[in-house]
C-alpha positions as CSV (number, residue, x, y, z in Angstrom):
1,M,0.3,0.2,-0.2
2,T,1.2,3.5,-0.9
3,G,1.7,6.2,1.3
4,Q,-1.2,8.0,-0.4
5,E,-3.6,5.2,0.0
6,S,-2.6,4.6,3.4
7,G,-3.5,8.4,4.3
8,R,-6.7,8.1,2.2
9,S,-7.8,4.9,4.2
10,R,-7.0,6.7,7.5
11,L,-9.4,9.6,6.3
12,E,-12.1,7.1,5.5
13,R,-12.1,5.4,8.9
14,P,-13.7,8.3,11.0
15,G,-16.3,8.8,8.1
16,L,-17.2,5.3,8.1
17,V,-17.2,5.2,12.3
18,C,-19.4,8.3,11.9
19,K,-22.0,6.6,9.6
20,L,-22.2,3.4,11.5
21,L,-22.8,5.3,14.8
22,V,-25.6,7.4,13.1
23,A,-27.1,3.8,12.1
24,A,-26.8,2.3,15.4
25,L,-28.6,5.3,16.9
26,V,-31.6,5.1,14.2
27,L,-31.9,1.6,14.7
28,A,-31.9,2.3,18.7
29,F,-34.5,5.0,18.2
30,L,-36.6,2.9,15.9
31,A,-36.8,0.2,18.3
32,Y,-37.7,2.2,21.3
33,V,-40.6,3.8,19.1
34,A,-41.7,0.4,18.3
35,Q,-41.5,-1.1,21.9
36,R,-43.2,2.1,23.1
37,G,-45.9,1.6,20.6
38,A,-46.3,-2.0,21.2
39,R,-47.1,-1.2,24.9
40,R,-49.8,1.2,23.5
41,A,-48.1,4.0,24.8
42,S,-48.2,6.1,21.8
43,D,-50.9,7.9,19.7
44,F,-50.7,5.5,16.9
45,K,-53.3,2.9,18.7
46,Y,-56.1,5.3,18.2
47,V,-56.0,5.5,14.3
48,Y,-54.6,1.9,14.1
49,G,-57.7,0.6,16.0
50,A,-59.9,2.4,13.4
51,A,-57.7,1.2,10.4
52,R,-57.9,-2.6,11.7
53,H,-61.8,-2.3,12.2
54,V,-61.8,-1.3,8.2
55,W,-59.4,-4.2,7.8
56,T,-61.4,-6.7,9.5
57,T,-64.8,-6.0,9.1
58,G,-65.0,-4.1,5.8
59,A,-66.8,-1.4,7.5
60,L,-66.4,2.2,8.9
61,N,-65.6,3.2,12.7
62,V,-65.8,6.6,12.5
63,R,-66.1,7.3,16.1
64,A,-63.0,5.4,17.2
65,Q,-61.1,8.3,15.4
66,A,-63.5,11.4,14.1
67,R,-60.7,13.7,13.9
68,Y,-58.5,12.2,11.3
69,P,-60.3,11.9,7.9
70,V,-62.0,8.6,7.1
71,T,-59.8,8.2,4.3
72,F,-56.9,7.7,6.6
73,H,-58.5,4.6,8.2
74,V,-58.7,3.2,4.7
75,L,-55.3,4.1,3.8
76,L,-53.8,2.6,7.0
77,S,-56.0,-0.5,6.9
78,P,-53.3,-2.7,5.1
79,L,-51.0,-1.8,7.6
80,A,-53.4,-2.4,10.5
81,A,-53.6,-6.1,9.2
82,L,-50.0,-6.5,10.9
83,P,-49.9,-7.0,14.8
84,L,-49.7,-3.4,16.6
85,G,-46.1,-3.7,17.3
86,A,-45.1,-4.6,13.7
87,A,-47.5,-1.9,12.3
88,V,-46.0,0.8,14.9
89,A,-42.5,-0.2,13.7
90,A,-43.7,0.0,9.8
91,W,-45.0,3.4,10.3
92,A,-42.2,4.6,12.2
93,A,-39.5,3.4,9.7
94,L,-42.1,5.2,7.0
95,S,-42.0,8.3,9.0
96,M,-38.1,8.4,9.6
97,M,-37.6,7.8,6.1
98,A,-39.6,10.7,5.5
99,V,-37.7,13.1,7.8
100,A,-34.4,11.7,5.9
101,A,-35.8,12.7,2.6
102,L,-37.1,16.0,3.7
103,P,-33.7,18.0,3.4
104,A,-33.2,16.8,-0.3
105,V,-37.0,18.1,-1.0
106,I,-36.3,21.2,0.7
107,H,-33.2,21.7,-1.2
108,R,-34.9,21.4,-4.4
109,L,-37.7,23.5,-3.5
110,T,-36.0,26.6,-1.8
111,E,-32.2,25.9,-3.4
112,I,-31.1,25.9,0.4
113,E,-28.4,23.0,0.7
114,P,-28.8,20.6,3.4
115,R,-26.0,22.0,5.5
116,R,-27.5,25.6,5.4
117,Q,-30.7,24.2,6.9
118,L,-29.1,22.8,10.1
119,P,-30.2,26.1,12.3
120,A,-33.9,25.5,11.1
121,W,-33.6,21.6,12.0
122,A,-32.0,22.7,15.3
123,L,-35.0,24.7,16.0
124,T,-37.6,21.9,15.1
125,A,-35.9,18.8,16.0
126,P,-37.6,18.4,19.3
127,F,-40.9,18.6,17.5
128,F,-39.9,16.1,15.0
129,I,-38.6,13.7,17.6
130,D,-42.0,14.2,19.6
131,A,-44.0,13.4,16.4
132,L,-42.0,10.0,15.9
133,V,-42.2,9.0,19.5
134,L,-45.7,9.3,19.4
135,G,-46.4,7.7,16.0
136,Q,-48.2,10.9,14.6
137,S,-48.2,11.8,11.0
138,D,-47.0,15.1,10.8
139,P,-43.4,14.2,9.3
140,I,-44.9,12.4,6.2
141,N,-47.4,15.3,5.7
142,L,-44.8,18.0,5.7
143,L,-43.1,15.9,3.3
144,L,-45.8,15.3,1.1
145,V,-46.7,19.4,1.2
146,A,-43.0,20.1,0.4
147,A,-42.9,17.7,-2.6
148,G,-46.3,18.9,-3.7
149,L,-45.3,22.6,-3.7
150,F,-42.0,21.7,-5.3
151,A,-43.7,19.8,-8.1
152,A,-46.0,23.0,-8.6
153,T,-43.0,25.0,-8.9
154,K,-41.9,22.9,-12.1
155,G,-45.5,23.7,-13.7
156,Q,-46.7,20.4,-12.4
157,G,-49.6,21.7,-10.9
158,A,-52.1,18.8,-10.8
159,I,-49.4,16.4,-9.2
160,G,-48.5,19.0,-6.8
161,M,-52.1,19.6,-5.7
162,G,-52.3,15.6,-5.4
163,L,-49.8,15.0,-3.1
164,I,-50.9,18.2,-1.0
165,G,-54.3,16.5,-1.2
166,M,-52.8,13.1,0.0
167,A,-51.5,14.7,3.0
168,G,-55.0,16.0,3.3
169,L,-56.5,12.5,3.1
170,I,-54.3,11.6,6.2
171,K,-55.1,14.8,8.2
172,F,-57.4,17.7,7.6
173,L,-54.9,20.8,8.0
174,P,-52.5,20.3,5.4
175,L,-55.2,21.0,2.6
176,L,-55.0,24.7,3.6
177,H,-51.6,24.4,1.5
178,W,-53.8,24.1,-1.5
179,A,-54.1,28.0,-1.0
180,T,-50.2,28.3,-1.0
181,V,-50.3,26.6,-4.6
182,V,-53.3,28.9,-5.7
183,A,-51.6,32.0,-4.9
184,R,-48.4,31.4,-6.5
185,R,-49.6,29.5,-9.4
186,R,-53.1,30.4,-11.1
187,S,-53.4,27.7,-13.8
188,A,-56.3,25.1,-14.6
189,D,-54.1,22.0,-13.9
190,A,-54.1,23.1,-10.1
191,W,-58.0,22.8,-9.9
192,I,-57.7,19.6,-11.6
193,G,-55.4,18.3,-8.8
194,M,-58.1,19.1,-6.4
195,V,-60.9,17.5,-8.3
196,L,-58.9,14.5,-8.5
197,T,-57.9,14.3,-4.6
198,F,-61.4,14.2,-4.0
199,A,-62.5,11.6,-6.7
200,F,-59.5,9.3,-5.2
201,G,-60.5,9.8,-1.9
202,L,-64.0,8.9,-2.3
203,G,-63.1,6.1,-4.7
204,I,-60.8,4.1,-2.0
205,L,-63.7,4.7,0.4
206,V,-66.2,3.2,-2.1
207,A,-63.7,0.4,-2.8
208,A,-63.3,-0.3,0.7
209,V,-66.7,-0.1,2.3
210,G,-69.1,0.4,-0.4
211,W,-71.0,3.3,-1.8
212,N,-73.6,3.7,1.1
213,D,-71.2,3.1,4.0
214,A,-68.8,5.6,2.4
215,V,-71.6,8.4,2.2
216,D,-73.0,7.4,5.6
217,G,-69.4,7.7,7.1
218,I,-68.5,10.9,5.5
219,G,-71.9,12.1,7.0
220,K,-71.1,10.9,10.4
221,Q,-67.8,12.1,10.5
222,A,-69.3,15.7,9.6
223,E,-72.1,15.3,12.3
224,L,-69.2,14.6,14.9
225,L,-66.8,17.5,13.8
226,R,-69.7,19.6,13.9
227,G,-71.0,18.5,17.3
228,R,-69.1,16.4,20.0
229,H,-65.5,17.0,18.4
230,S,-66.1,20.7,17.3
231,P,-64.2,23.3,19.3
232,R,-67.4,24.1,21.6
233,G,-67.9,20.4,22.2
234,I,-64.6,19.9,23.1
235,I,-64.8,22.5,25.5
236,E,-68.1,21.7,26.9
237,R,-66.6,17.9,27.4
238,G,-63.5,19.4,29.3
239,A,-61.4,17.3,26.9
240,D,-57.8,18.3,25.5
241,L,-57.5,21.3,27.9
242,R,-54.1,19.7,29.2
243,P,-51.0,22.2,29.1
244,N,-49.9,20.6,26.0
245,N,-52.5,21.7,24.0
246,E,-51.3,25.3,22.8
247,S,-54.1,26.0,20.4
248,I,-55.5,29.5,20.7
249,P,-58.8,28.7,22.0
250,M,-57.7,26.2,24.6
251,V,-55.2,28.6,26.1
252,L,-57.6,31.3,26.8
253,V,-60.3,28.6,28.0
254,R,-57.6,27.4,30.6
255,H,-56.9,30.6,32.1
256,Y,-60.2,32.7,31.5
257,G,-62.9,30.3,31.1
258,G,-64.0,30.0,34.4
259,S,-67.8,29.4,33.9
260,L,-66.4,26.0,32.5
261,Q,-65.1,25.1,35.6
262,V,-61.8,23.9,34.0
263,A,-59.3,22.6,37.0
264,D,-56.1,24.5,36.0
265,A,-57.8,27.8,35.2
266,A,-55.6,30.1,36.9
267,A,-56.7,33.7,36.4
268,S,-58.9,35.8,38.2
269,T,-60.4,37.5,35.1
270,R,-63.1,35.2,33.4
271,L,-64.4,35.5,29.6
272,P,-67.7,34.2,28.2
273,L,-67.2,31.5,25.7
274,Q,-68.2,33.7,22.9
275,T,-65.6,36.3,23.7
276,I,-62.9,33.5,23.7
277,F,-64.0,32.4,20.0
278,A,-64.3,36.1,19.1
279,I,-60.6,36.3,20.0
280,W,-59.6,33.1,18.4
281,Y,-61.8,34.0,15.0
282,G,-59.8,37.8,15.3
283,S,-56.6,36.2,15.5
284,V,-57.0,34.0,12.6
285,A,-58.4,36.6,10.6
286,A,-55.6,39.0,11.4
287,L,-53.1,36.2,10.4
288,A,-55.0,35.5,7.4
289,G,-55.1,39.3,6.2
290,G,-51.2,39.2,6.9
291,W,-51.0,36.3,4.6
292,L,-52.7,38.4,2.0
293,F,-50.8,41.3,2.6
294,A,-47.7,38.9,1.9
295,L,-48.8,37.9,-1.6
296,V,-47.5,41.6,-2.8
297,P,-43.8,41.2,-2.0
298,A,-43.8,37.4,-2.6
299,A,-44.7,38.0,-6.2
300,R,-41.5,40.6,-6.7
301,V,-38.9,38.4,-5.0
302,P,-37.0,35.4,-6.7
303,P,-39.2,32.6,-7.1
304,E,-37.6,29.9,-4.5
305,R,-38.0,32.9,-1.8
306,G,-41.8,33.4,-2.8
307,W,-42.8,30.1,-2.6
308,L,-40.8,29.7,0.9
309,A,-42.5,32.7,2.5
310,I,-46.2,31.4,1.5
311,F,-45.2,28.0,2.7
312,A,-43.8,29.2,5.7
313,L,-46.9,31.7,6.5
314,T,-49.7,29.0,5.4
315,S,-48.2,26.6,7.9
316,I,-48.3,29.1,10.9
317,V,-52.0,29.9,9.7
318,M,-52.8,26.3,9.8
319,L,-51.8,26.3,13.4
320,A,-53.5,29.3,14.8
321,A,-56.8,27.8,13.0
322,T,-56.9,24.3,14.8
323,P,-58.6,24.0,18.2
324,I,-56.2,21.2,18.9
325,C,-52.2,21.9,18.8
326,W,-49.9,19.8,20.5
327,N,-46.1,19.8,20.7
328,H,-45.4,18.1,18.0
329,Y,-47.5,20.3,15.6
330,F,-44.7,23.1,15.6
331,L,-42.8,21.1,13.3
332,W,-44.6,23.2,10.8
333,T,-42.5,26.0,11.7
334,M,-39.7,24.5,9.8
335,P,-40.8,26.7,6.6
336,A,-40.4,29.7,8.7
337,A,-37.1,29.0,10.1
338,L,-35.8,28.3,6.5
339,F,-36.8,31.5,5.3
340,L,-35.3,33.3,8.2
341,L,-31.8,31.5,8.1
342,H,-30.2,34.9,7.4
343,R,-31.1,35.5,11.1
344,P,-29.0,32.7,12.7
345,K,-28.7,34.2,16.2
346,L,-32.3,34.6,16.1
347,L,-32.9,30.7,15.4
348,I,-30.4,29.7,17.8
349,M,-32.2,31.8,20.4
350,L,-35.6,30.4,19.7
351,A,-34.3,26.9,19.6
352,L,-32.9,27.2,23.3
353,L,-36.3,29.2,24.2
354,S,-38.3,26.2,22.8
355,L,-36.7,23.8,24.6
356,G,-37.3,25.8,27.8
357,I,-41.0,25.9,27.2
358,T,-41.1,22.2,26.2
359,M,-39.6,21.2,29.6
360,W,-41.7,23.9,31.6
361,P,-45.5,22.8,31.6
362,A,-46.6,26.5,32.6
363,A,-45.0,27.8,29.7
364,R,-46.9,25.3,27.3
365,S,-50.2,26.2,29.5
366,L,-49.5,29.6,28.6
367,G,-49.3,28.9,24.6
368,C,-45.6,30.1,24.5
369,H,-44.9,27.8,21.2
370,M,-47.8,29.4,19.8
371,M,-46.9,32.9,20.4
372,M,-43.4,32.1,19.2
373,A,-44.8,30.7,16.0
374,I,-47.1,33.9,15.8
375,G,-44.1,35.8,16.3
376,L,-42.2,33.9,13.5
377,F,-45.0,34.8,11.3
378,V,-44.7,38.6,11.8
379,V,-40.8,38.3,11.1
380,V,-41.1,36.4,8.0
381,I,-43.6,39.4,6.7
382,H,-41.1,41.9,7.8
383,D,-38.4,40.3,6.2
384,L,-40.2,39.5,3.0
385,W,-41.1,43.5,2.4
386,R,-37.3,44.0,2.7
387,E,-36.2,41.4,0.2
388,P,-34.3,43.0,-2.8
389,M,-36.5,42.4,-5.9
390,S,-36.0,39.5,-8.4
391,S,-34.5,40.9,-11.9
392,D,-37.9,39.7,-13.8
393,A,-40.0,42.2,-11.1
394,L,-37.3,45.0,-11.6
395,I,-37.5,44.8,-15.3
396,H,-41.4,44.7,-15.4
397,Q,-41.4,47.6,-12.9
398,G,-39.2,49.5,-15.3
399,N,-41.4,48.8,-18.3
């Protein structure tokens, strides 16, 4: 062996050791998630039960998991043919592959290389870990939305809307990102993608349970979402009011909803439920107004920056609009963090602050993660307006 080959071998050994160490850590984490899920200590068991009912009986059990689209019950049903432990392991592996694929997809969408993405990953990593441990669908959904936006940027609006629609067949909230595409790409193929998504969703329901049961299931889910699982229904039942739920209405109810006799309501000032809802609706309306306000500068900056900005803002509107917002939901702040990579000190400070909020239940009870997300929303809009115009926009302005 020559001296040059020997030197190269010595250089390659540490890289190989690092790769083996990372692989071992990933496998250990996967084993932990699988054994936790097998002991029914993760949230995956809820949707697994609904999906297994479809697989074993050929019928929907909407009440088993009314918050997830009944289409997800069907999509997950082949996996639910496995025992719970094996299904958890398979779902965790899919979710971890989604996380592993995200840096490359983000790179294609935003032209931000994976190494430059590290501050954004540092901020959102705890949320991704929480989602993986609990068997949640957010990592997969974020990948689908990012891939859908990338397809739309390349002129494939129908495919892009279809990928976002697939995330919407798993969980309702990502469908808001159809607005991201429509705002940035006004073309007929985007609307075709929406129609095809609805057709596909209805098609898999009919194929699994038949036309009558599919229609009945959709109607039953709509009834539950208007009643028992509506924001008012959740509050009146005293459900999901734990400190970890940082949605705007639940934070207000915990601290100002004295008439509801919530155990951890701490403030002396009490507000009627109608006032709490008015504050919530007003907050969402203000964010929606900010989103519309941002469309003007987003059209003038380089395309990759414009797409990323609207991706970021839509994701935060999505968080504010839901009555259920657990810790792992905040991985949707990733696009905002990516947009603000030119502010590394801010992202590092927020990463440390976020860890503190996570470890301090009182801070979560106050909705500090939600306040952080709304703060990111404001900074994104501020910085978007200060971005230099693209060359195309300058030429158009000159004409």
